[in-house]
C-alpha positions as CSV (number, residue, x, y, z in Angstrom):
1,M,3.1,-21.5,-12.7
2,R,0.4,-19.1,-11.1
3,R,0.6,-21.2,-7.9
4,S,4.3,-20.9,-7.7
5,A,4.1,-17.1,-8.3
6,F,1.5,-16.8,-5.3
7,F,3.8,-18.9,-3.1
8,I,6.7,-16.6,-3.8
9,R,4.7,-13.6,-3.1
10,F,3.4,-15.2,0.1
11,I,6.9,-15.9,1.3
12,G,8.2,-12.4,0.4
13,I,5.2,-10.7,2.4
14,G,6.0,-13.3,5.3
15,V,9.6,-12.1,5.3
16,L,8.5,-8.4,5.6
17,F,6.0,-9.2,8.4
18,H,8.6,-11.1,10.3
19,L,11.1,-8.3,10.0
20,Y,8.5,-5.8,11.1
21,V,7.6,-7.8,14.2
22,G,11.3,-8.3,15.1
23,V,12.3,-4.7,14.7
24,R,9.2,-3.4,16.6
25,L,9.4,-5.9,19.4
26,I,12.9,-7.4,19.9
27,S,14.7,-4.1,19.6
28,D,12.5,-2.5,22.3
29,A,12.3,-5.5,24.8
30,P,14.3,-4.9,27.9
31,V,16.2,-8.2,27.8
32,S,19.8,-9.3,27.4
33,P,21.4,-9.8,24.0
34,A,21.3,-13.6,24.4
35,W,17.5,-13.4,24.8
36,K,17.3,-11.1,21.8
37,A,19.3,-13.5,19.6
38,L,17.0,-16.4,20.7
39,A,14.0,-14.3,19.7
40,W,15.4,-13.6,16.3
41,T,16.2,-17.3,15.9
42,L,12.5,-18.2,16.8
43,L,11.3,-15.7,14.3
44,G,13.6,-17.3,11.6
45,A,12.3,-20.7,12.4
46,S,8.7,-19.4,12.1
47,L,9.5,-17.8,8.7
48,I,10.7,-21.3,7.6
49,L,8.1,-23.5,9.2
50,I,5.0,-21.6,8.1
51,P,5.5,-22.1,4.2
52,L,6.7,-25.7,4.9
53,G,3.6,-26.4,6.9
54,M,1.3,-25.0,4.2
55,S,2.9,-26.9,1.5
56,A,3.3,-30.2,3.5
57,C,0.2,-31.7,1.6
58,N,2.6,-32.0,-1.4
59,I,4.8,-34.3,0.5
60,E,4.0,-38.0,-0.1
61,A,5.6,-39.4,3.1
62,Q,2.6,-39.0,5.3
63,P,4.2,-39.0,8.9
64,L,6.7,-36.2,7.8
65,A,4.0,-34.3,6.1
66,D,1.7,-34.4,9.1
67,R,4.6,-33.3,11.4
68,L,5.5,-30.5,9.3
69,A,1.9,-29.4,9.0
70,W,1.4,-29.5,12.7
71,L,4.5,-27.3,13.2
72,G,3.9,-24.9,10.4
73,L,0.2,-24.4,10.9
74,T,0.6,-23.9,14.7
75,A,3.4,-21.5,14.0
76,L,1.0,-19.7,11.5
77,G,-1.6,-19.3,14.2
78,F,0.8,-17.9,16.8
79,F,2.3,-15.4,14.3
80,S,-1.1,-14.2,13.2
81,S,-1.8,-13.2,16.8
82,L,1.7,-11.7,17.3
83,L,1.4,-9.6,14.2
84,L,-2.0,-8.4,15.1
85,L,-0.9,-7.5,18.6
86,T,2.2,-5.8,17.2
87,F,0.0,-3.6,15.0
88,A,-2.3,-2.8,18.1
89,R,0.8,-2.0,20.2
90,D,2.0,0.5,17.6
91,L,-1.4,2.1,17.4
92,L,-1.4,2.5,21.1
93,L,2.1,4.1,21.2
94,L,1.1,6.5,18.4
95,V,-2.0,7.5,20.4
96,V,0.4,8.1,23.5
97,H,2.8,10.1,21.4
98,V,0.0,12.3,20.0
99,I,-1.4,12.9,23.5
100,D,2.1,13.8,24.9
101,Y,2.7,16.2,21.8
102,M,-0.7,17.9,22.5
103,R,0.2,18.3,26.2
104,G,3.6,19.6,25.4
105,A,5.2,16.8,27.3
106,A,8.3,14.8,26.3
107,L,7.2,12.4,23.5
108,G,6.9,8.8,24.4
109,S,7.0,6.7,27.6
110,P,10.1,4.5,27.7
111,K,8.5,2.2,30.3
112,L,5.5,1.7,28.2
113,V,7.5,1.0,25.2
114,A,9.7,-1.5,27.0
115,D,6.8,-3.2,29.0
116,S,4.5,-3.5,25.9
117,A,7.3,-5.2,23.9
118,L,7.1,-8.1,26.5
119,V,3.4,-8.0,26.9
120,V,2.6,-8.5,23.3
121,P,4.3,-11.9,22.8
122,A,2.9,-13.0,26.2
123,L,-0.6,-12.2,24.9
124,A,0.1,-13.9,21.7
125,V,1.1,-17.1,23.5
126,L,-1.9,-17.0,25.8
127,S,-4.4,-16.4,22.9
128,S,-2.8,-19.2,20.9
129,A,-3.0,-21.6,23.8
130,I,-6.7,-20.7,24.4
131,G,-7.4,-21.0,20.6
132,F,-5.7,-24.3,20.4
133,Y,-7.9,-25.7,23.2
134,N,-11.0,-24.3,21.5
135,A,-10.1,-25.9,18.1
136,R,-9.0,-29.4,19.5
137,R,-11.9,-29.9,21.9
138,R,-15.0,-31.8,20.6
139,A,-17.3,-29.1,19.1
140,P,-20.2,-28.2,21.6
141,I,-23.9,-28.7,20.6
142,V,-25.7,-25.5,19.5
143,S,-29.5,-25.7,19.4
144,V,-31.5,-23.6,17.0
145,D,-35.2,-23.3,16.6
146,V,-36.4,-22.3,13.0
147,P,-40.0,-20.9,13.0
148,I,-41.8,-21.9,9.9
149,D,-45.2,-20.5,8.8
150,N,-48.0,-23.0,8.3
151,L,-45.8,-25.9,9.4
152,P,-47.5,-29.3,9.2
153,A,-48.1,-30.6,12.8
154,A,-46.2,-33.7,12.0
155,L,-43.1,-31.7,11.3
156,D,-43.2,-29.6,14.4
157,G,-40.0,-30.6,16.2
158,F,-38.4,-32.2,13.1
159,T,-34.7,-32.2,14.0
160,I,-31.8,-31.9,11.6
161,V,-28.2,-32.2,13.0
162,Q,-25.8,-30.2,10.9
163,I,-22.0,-30.9,10.8
164,S,-19.8,-28.8,8.5
165,D,-16.2,-28.0,7.7
166,M,-14.5,-30.8,9.6
167,H,-11.5,-30.6,7.3
168,V,-10.3,-34.1,8.0
169,G,-6.5,-33.8,7.0
170,P,-3.0,-33.3,8.4
171,T,-4.2,-32.3,12.0
172,I,-7.7,-33.8,12.1
173,K,-7.7,-37.5,12.1
174,R,-10.0,-40.6,12.8
175,H,-10.3,-40.1,16.6
176,Y,-11.5,-36.4,16.2
177,V,-14.1,-37.6,13.6
178,E,-15.2,-40.5,15.9
179,R,-16.0,-38.0,18.8
180,I,-18.2,-36.0,16.5
181,V,-20.0,-39.0,15.2
182,T,-20.8,-40.2,18.7
183,A,-22.1,-36.7,19.7
184,V,-24.4,-36.5,16.6
185,N,-25.8,-40.0,17.1
186,G,-26.5,-39.2,20.7
187,L,-28.8,-36.4,19.6
188,Q,-31.0,-39.0,17.8
189,P,-31.9,-36.6,14.9
190,D,-34.6,-37.2,12.2
191,L,-31.9,-36.2,9.6
192,I,-28.1,-35.5,9.4
193,A,-26.9,-32.8,7.1
194,V,-23.1,-32.6,6.2
195,T,-22.6,-29.3,4.5
196,G,-19.3,-29.8,2.8
197,D,-15.5,-29.4,3.4
198,V,-15.2,-32.7,5.0
199,V,-11.7,-33.3,3.8
200,D,-8.4,-31.8,3.0
201,G,-6.6,-34.4,1.1
202,S,-6.9,-37.5,-1.2
203,V,-8.8,-40.7,-0.7
204,P,-5.9,-43.0,-0.3
205,H,-4.4,-40.7,2.4
206,L,-7.6,-40.0,4.4
207,A,-10.1,-42.8,3.7
208,D,-9.3,-44.6,7.0
209,H,-9.9,-41.3,8.9
210,T,-13.3,-40.6,7.3
211,R,-14.4,-44.2,7.9
212,P,-16.3,-43.3,11.1
213,L,-18.8,-41.2,9.1
214,S,-20.3,-44.5,7.9
215,A,-21.7,-44.9,11.5
216,L,-23.8,-41.7,11.3
217,S,-27.3,-42.7,12.1
218,A,-30.6,-40.8,11.8
219,R,-34.3,-41.9,11.2
220,H,-34.1,-40.5,7.6
221,G,-30.4,-41.0,7.0
222,A,-27.4,-38.7,6.4
223,F,-27.2,-36.3,3.5
224,L,-24.0,-34.6,2.2
225,V,-23.1,-31.8,-0.3
226,T,-19.7,-30.9,-1.6
227,G,-17.7,-27.9,-0.4
228,N,-14.8,-26.2,-2.2
229,H,-12.2,-28.3,-0.4
230,E,-13.7,-31.5,-1.9
231,Y,-12.9,-30.1,-5.3
232,Y,-9.3,-29.2,-4.2
233,S,-9.0,-32.9,-3.1
234,G,-10.5,-34.8,-6.0
235,A,-14.2,-34.4,-5.8
236,D,-15.3,-37.3,-7.9
237,K,-13.3,-39.8,-6.0
238,W,-14.6,-38.3,-2.7
239,I,-18.2,-38.5,-3.8
240,A,-17.7,-42.2,-4.6
241,E,-16.1,-42.7,-1.2
242,F,-18.8,-40.9,0.7
243,R,-21.5,-43.0,-1.1
244,R,-19.6,-46.1,-0.2
245,L,-19.7,-45.0,3.4
246,G,-23.5,-44.8,3.2
247,L,-23.9,-41.1,2.9
248,N,-26.5,-39.7,0.5
249,V,-24.6,-37.2,-1.7
250,L,-26.9,-34.6,-3.3
251,L,-25.5,-33.0,-6.5
252,N,-28.2,-30.5,-7.5
253,Q,-30.7,-33.1,-6.5
254,H,-33.5,-33.5,-4.0
255,V,-35.4,-36.2,-2.1
256,V,-38.9,-36.2,-0.7
257,L,-39.2,-37.5,2.7
258,D,-42.4,-38.9,4.4
259,H,-42.3,-38.0,8.1
260,D,-45.4,-39.2,9.9
261,G,-47.6,-38.5,6.9
262,A,-46.1,-35.1,6.2
263,Q,-43.7,-34.3,3.3
264,V,-40.4,-32.5,3.5
265,V,-38.1,-31.9,0.7
266,I,-34.3,-32.1,1.4
267,A,-32.2,-30.8,-1.5
268,G,-28.6,-30.3,-2.0
269,V,-26.3,-28.3,-4.3
270,T,-22.7,-28.6,-5.3
271,D,-20.3,-26.0,-4.0
272,Y,-21.1,-22.5,-5.2
273,G,-17.7,-22.5,-7.2
274,A,-17.8,-26.1,-8.3
275,G,-18.5,-25.1,-12.0
276,S,-14.9,-23.9,-12.3
277,F,-13.6,-27.3,-11.6
278,D,-16.2,-29.3,-13.5
279,P,-18.8,-27.6,-15.6
280,A,-21.2,-30.6,-15.0
281,H,-21.1,-29.7,-11.2
282,C,-22.2,-26.0,-11.7
283,S,-24.3,-25.2,-8.5
284,D,-28.0,-24.8,-9.3
285,P,-30.5,-24.5,-6.6
286,A,-33.4,-24.2,-9.2
287,K,-32.3,-27.5,-10.7
288,A,-32.1,-29.1,-7.2
289,I,-35.7,-28.4,-6.5
290,S,-37.1,-29.0,-9.9
291,G,-40.0,-31.6,-9.9
292,A,-40.5,-31.3,-6.1
293,P,-44.2,-31.7,-5.2
294,D,-46.1,-28.6,-4.5
295,S,-47.7,-30.3,-1.6
296,A,-44.4,-30.3,0.3
297,R,-44.4,-26.9,2.0
298,V,-41.1,-27.4,3.8
299,R,-38.1,-27.3,1.5
300,V,-34.6,-27.5,3.0
301,L,-31.4,-26.7,0.9
302,L,-28.0,-27.9,2.0
303,A,-25.5,-25.5,0.3
304,H,-21.9,-25.2,1.5
305,Q,-21.5,-21.5,1.0
306,P,-24.0,-19.0,2.4
307,R,-23.9,-17.0,-0.9
308,S,-26.2,-19.6,-2.5
309,A,-29.0,-17.9,-0.5
310,S,-30.1,-15.5,-3.3
311,A,-30.8,-18.3,-5.8
312,A,-32.2,-20.5,-3.0
313,A,-34.8,-17.7,-2.1
314,D,-35.8,-17.3,-5.8
315,A,-36.1,-21.1,-6.1
316,G,-38.7,-21.1,-3.2
317,F,-36.7,-22.9,-0.4
318,T,-37.7,-22.5,3.1
319,L,-34.5,-23.1,4.9
320,Q,-30.9,-23.1,3.8
321,L,-28.2,-24.8,5.9
322,S,-24.7,-23.7,5.1
323,G,-21.1,-23.6,6.5
324,H,-17.8,-22.3,4.8
325,T,-17.1,-19.3,6.9
326,H,-15.9,-20.9,10.1
327,G,-17.3,-17.9,11.7
328,G,-14.0,-16.4,10.8
329,Q,-12.3,-18.9,13.0
330,F,-10.0,-16.4,14.8
331,L,-9.2,-12.6,14.8
332,P,-8.9,-10.7,12.6
333,W,-10.3,-13.0,9.9
334,N,-13.8,-12.7,11.1
335,F,-13.8,-9.1,9.9
336,F,-12.9,-10.2,6.3
337,V,-15.6,-13.0,5.9
338,K,-18.3,-10.4,4.8
339,L,-16.2,-9.4,1.9
340,Q,-16.9,-12.8,0.4
341,Q,-20.1,-14.0,2.1
342,P,-23.4,-12.3,2.9
343,F,-23.6,-14.1,6.4
344,V,-20.9,-15.1,8.8
345,A,-22.7,-17.2,11.3
346,G,-26.2,-17.9,12.9
347,L,-29.8,-17.7,11.7
348,V,-31.0,-14.9,9.5
349,K,-34.1,-14.2,7.3
350,F,-33.3,-13.4,3.7
351,N,-36.0,-12.6,1.2
352,G,-38.4,-14.9,2.9
353,L,-35.7,-17.7,3.3
354,W,-34.3,-18.8,6.6
355,V,-30.5,-19.2,6.4
356,Y,-28.4,-20.9,9.0
357,T,-24.6,-20.6,8.7
358,S,-22.6,-23.0,10.9
359,R,-19.2,-21.8,12.4
360,G,-18.0,-25.4,11.5
361,T,-17.4,-28.5,13.4
362,G,-13.6,-28.6,12.8
363,Y,-11.1,-25.9,11.6
364,W,-8.9,-25.2,8.7
365,G,-5.3,-24.5,8.7
366,P,-4.0,-23.3,12.2
367,P,-5.4,-25.5,14.9
368,K,-6.9,-22.3,16.5
369,R,-10.3,-20.9,17.3
370,L,-10.7,-17.7,19.0
371,G,-13.9,-15.8,19.2
372,A,-15.7,-18.2,16.8
373,P,-16.3,-21.5,18.7
374,S,-16.9,-24.6,16.6
375,E,-20.4,-26.4,16.6
376,I,-22.6,-29.4,16.1
377,T,-25.8,-27.8,15.2
378,R,-29.2,-29.2,16.3
379,V,-31.7,-27.4,14.1
380,R,-35.4,-27.9,15.0
381,L,-38.3,-26.9,12.9
382,V,-41.1,-25.2,15.0
383,A,-44.4,-23.7,14.1
384,A,-44.3,-19.9,13.8
385,A,-46.1,-18.1,16.6
């Protein structure tokens, strides 16, 4: 019932936003009535396709569901840019009107009003095309050195390759995953960290598309923690499937690795909000490190959400690897991430704990990345100067 109410509100807000864009742009555009009719038709199609695409996961017929998801989510990405640029245009026109008023000149510039009504949709198309390319290309490699005090010599150069937030689902399939796995293995890491949100859908629908993950190869293996989307998609079944693929799933647990005579602790917690889905999965960094040997000075925590950092610092971890934020993925959402998470992207020091937040290896929702490129992260431990 609550979900239905949210969806009704979402559609209502969508209607208002589409009307706003239509009134502000189409009425001012210097085009023929036929072109204006076509523009209104396209806006109407967007209004229908967006909720269809977002709810396509509820459709059992997979080819149909995937096609609707592609259409609806692509429309959502385009309309997000169109709406943002329409707001920006109105702000610009307001500034021009104020300046004209202060100068005592006639209010407004008819040419600016008309030309900007055409420029806005053109910029929306261009930004969406660039964002689509950025999302669909294979994530580039990002290298990060983490300076560790008193790092054992054997661990100087220890390499962890992190992938996060692939979101295998309606628009991300097996071929996309295969390219990521090939790139990760090519880096020949000591360890692979998969920091959650691997999937958006059920095991029966997506098992074939996640199967390439079984080929992930590193000296000490591949370790995985759950993200919030695993819990939306049936976490217990996915945990069993990930383990069947040979991934080491850490549920508030740790392992102690011996690397050329030096010990390193690799721990993992369930998603920050997992307890609301299953109390037995309540995220607990202290539990994850409990019993680790004091002699192991390097303690790495895999935690899907950056906001696990406070508890991780208290528990005595050295480094936390997280994802979840997508770096905002595309404007304007990067400005809102900090309302929920302490860190958006990159490496920061927090209460003695290094925290690295990946922008994600895939994308969620619209196939669009703008200003927040995806990444496969090569994290290297180095001795602090």
